C-alpha positions in Angstrom: 130.3 112.2 -89.2 129.4 108.6 -88.5 128.9 107.5 -84.9 130.6 104.2 -83.7 127.1 102.8 -83.1 126.1 103.7 -86.7 129.2 102.0 -88.0 128.5 98.8 -86.1 124.9 98.7 -87.3 125.8 99.2 -90.9 128.6 96.6 -91.0 126.2 94.1 -89.3 123.6 95.0 -91.9 126.0 94.5 -94.8 127.0 91.0 -93.6 123.4 90.1 -92.9 122.3 91.3 -96.3 124.8 89.1 -98.0 123.6 86.1 -96.0 119.9 86.9 -96.9 120.9 87.0 -100.6 122.8 83.8 -100.3 126.0 85.4 -101.6 129.3 83.9 -100.6 131.9 86.6 -99.9 135.5 85.8 -101.0 138.3 88.1 -100.1 141.7 88.4 -101.6 144.6 90.7 -100.7 144.8 93.3 -97.9 142.7 96.4 -97.5 144.7 99.6 -97.3 144.9 101.2 -93.9 142.8 104.3 -93.4 142.8 107.0 -94.7 142.7 105.8 -98.3 140.7 106.3 -101.4 139.2 102.9 -102.3 138.1 102.7 -105.9 136.2 99.8 -107.5 134.5 98.7 -110.6 130.7 98.8 -110.4 128.4 96.0 -111.3 125.5 96.1 -108.8 124.3 97.9 -105.7 125.4 94.7 -103.8 128.9 96.1 -103.8 127.9 98.4 -101.0 127.4 95.4 -98.8 130.4 93.3 -100.1 132.9 96.1 -99.6 131.2 97.7 -96.6 131.2 94.4 -94.7 135.1 94.6 -94.8 136.1 98.2 -94.9 134.9 101.0 -92.6 134.6 104.1 -94.7 132.3 106.6 -96.4 130.7 105.5 -99.7 130.1 108.1 -102.4 126.8 107.4 -104.1 124.2 109.0 -106.3 121.6 110.9 -104.4 118.8 108.7 -105.6 120.0 105.9 -103.3 118.9 108.1 -100.3 115.2 107.4 -101.2 115.6 103.6 -101.6 113.6 101.6 -99.1 115.7 100.4 -96.1 118.9 100.5 -98.1 118.8 104.3 -98.2 118.4 104.5 -94.4 121.4 102.2 -93.8 123.4 104.1 -96.3 122.8 107.3 -94.3 123.7 105.6 -91.0 127.0 104.6 -92.6 127.9 108.2 -93.4 127.4 107.9 -97.2 128.3 111.0 -99.1 125.6 111.7 -101.8 126.4 113.3 -105.1 123.8 114.9 -107.4 124.8 114.3 -111.0 125.1 117.4 -113.2 125.2 119.8 -110.2 128.7 121.4 -110.3 128.0 123.3 -107.1 127.1 120.1 -105.3 130.2 118.4 -106.6 132.4 121.1 -105.0 130.7 120.4 -101.6 131.1 116.7 -102.0 134.8 117.1 -102.8 135.2 119.1 -99.6 133.3 116.4 -97.6 135.6 113.7 -98.9 138.8 115.6 -98.2 137.5 116.4 -94.6 136.7 112.7 -94.0 140.2 111.7 -95.1 141.8 114.3 -92.9 139.9 112.7 -90.0 141.8 109.5 -90.9 138.7 107.9 -92.6 138.6 106.2 -95.9 136.5 107.1 -98.9 135.0 104.3 -101.1 133.7 105.2 -104.6 133.0 103.8 -108.0 134.7 106.0 -110.6 132.9 104.6 -113.6 129.9 106.6 -112.4 127.5 103.8 -113.5 127.2 100.0 -113.5 128.4 97.6 -116.1 127.8 94.0 -117.0 131.0 93.0 -115.1 132.8 91.8 -118.3 134.8 95.0 -118.7 135.5 98.3 -116.9 134.3 101.6 -118.2 136.5 104.7 -118.2 137.2 106.1 -114.7 136.4 109.8 -114.1 139.8 111.4 -113.2 138.2 114.3 -111.3 137.2 111.9 -108.6 140.8 111.1 -107.8 141.8 114.7 -107.1 140.6 114.3 -103.5 143.4 111.7 -102.9 146.0 114.2 -104.1 144.6 117.0 -102.0 144.5 114.9 -98.9 147.7 113.1 -99.7 146.4 109.6 -99.2 147.0 106.3 -101.1 144.6 105.0 -103.8 143.7 101.3 -103.6 142.0 99.7 -106.6 139.5 97.0 -105.7 138.4 94.5 -108.3 134.9 93.0 -108.0 133.6 89.9 -109.8 130.5 87.8 -109.4 130.7 84.1 -110.3 129.0 80.7 -109.9 130.4 77.5 -108.4 132.1 76.7 -111.8 133.8 80.1 -111.7 131.8 81.4 -114.6 131.0 85.1 -114.6 127.4 85.6 -113.5 125.4 88.1 -115.6 122.4 87.8 -113.1 124.4 90.0 -110.7 124.5 93.0 -113.0 122.2 95.9 -112.1 122.3 98.1 -115.2 120.2 100.2 -117.4 116.7 101.1 -116.3 116.0 97.9 -114.3 113.9 98.3 -111.2 115.5 97.5 -107.8 112.8 95.0 -106.9 113.3 93.1 -110.2 117.0 92.8 -109.6 116.5 91.7 -106.0 114.1 89.0 -107.1 116.5 87.7 -109.7 119.3 87.5 -107.1 117.0 85.6 -104.7 116.1 83.1 -107.5 119.9 82.4 -107.7 120.3 82.2 -104.0 123.0 80.0 -102.7 124.7 79.6 -106.1 126.6 82.9 -106.4 129.7 84.4 -104.9 131.1 87.9 -104.9 134.9 88.1 -105.1 136.6 91.1 -103.7 140.3 91.7 -104.7 142.2 94.3 -102.8 145.0 95.3 -105.2 148.3 97.1 -104.6 147.8 100.7 -103.4 149.4 103.6 -105.2 150.8 106.7 -103.6 149.0 109.9 -104.8 152.0 112.2 -104.0 153.4 113.5 -107.3 150.7 111.8 -109.4 148.1 113.4 -111.6 144.4 112.6 -111.3 144.5 111.1 -114.8 147.5 108.9 -113.9 145.8 107.6 -110.8 142.5 106.9 -112.7 144.3 105.1 -115.5 146.5 103.0 -113.3 143.6 101.9 -111.1 141.4 101.0 -114.0 144.2 99.0 -115.7 144.9 97.1 -112.5 141.2 96.1 -112.1 140.9 95.2 -115.8 143.9 92.9 -115.5 142.4 91.2 -112.4 138.9 90.5 -113.8 140.1 88.9 -117.0 138.5 85.5 -117.5 140.4 82.7 -115.7 140.1 79.0 -115.0 139.1 77.5 -111.7 142.7 76.6 -111.1 143.8 80.2 -111.6 141.5 81.6 -108.9 144.0 81.2 -106.1 146.6 83.2 -108.0 144.3 86.2 -108.3 145.3 87.3 -104.8 148.5 88.5 -106.3 147.0 90.3 -109.2 
């Protein structure tokens, strides 16, 4: 369980990291009240800072992040729940941890694609990850993430995909420092009561897809309602 001091440290670190990277954070919509299952598309490790700076909650992340320099330590301080891919026994334990957190009135934040993308589309969501919302009877809130430049063009430099090394991606972001922004759209929550995992996963993905469709600069203000 996270301590209040740990929460304050991690949220301060998230905000500080965005400033170090020179990323402008733009927020649209209203975050769902805890407890909720927050699900977002996944483009880069930077999303941990962008979403974590706004929402207190437990991230669910691959176990490899635990060993990342500095980032891994802060993730642990924030109560990150680690999942080991391919280990069914570990998945059962992770599910129990997520349900327990939600029953303590704490939110869970995860990326149901299970990997990162280039930000131009959204890969299929894994329905199994939505079962915890049904079991804990909490709402599911889709969150759309998009990186752009000052002209509102999607920014491929933000994508951390494939076998790229963390240090290489970090250096690329620093070269673009001050020119990028990360947009976080809190979309309409959906009640899990009476829904299936597949329905929740499909609806969340569709909502995010609709929101990240290419738009003009003039359309950006309207995205808050997407």
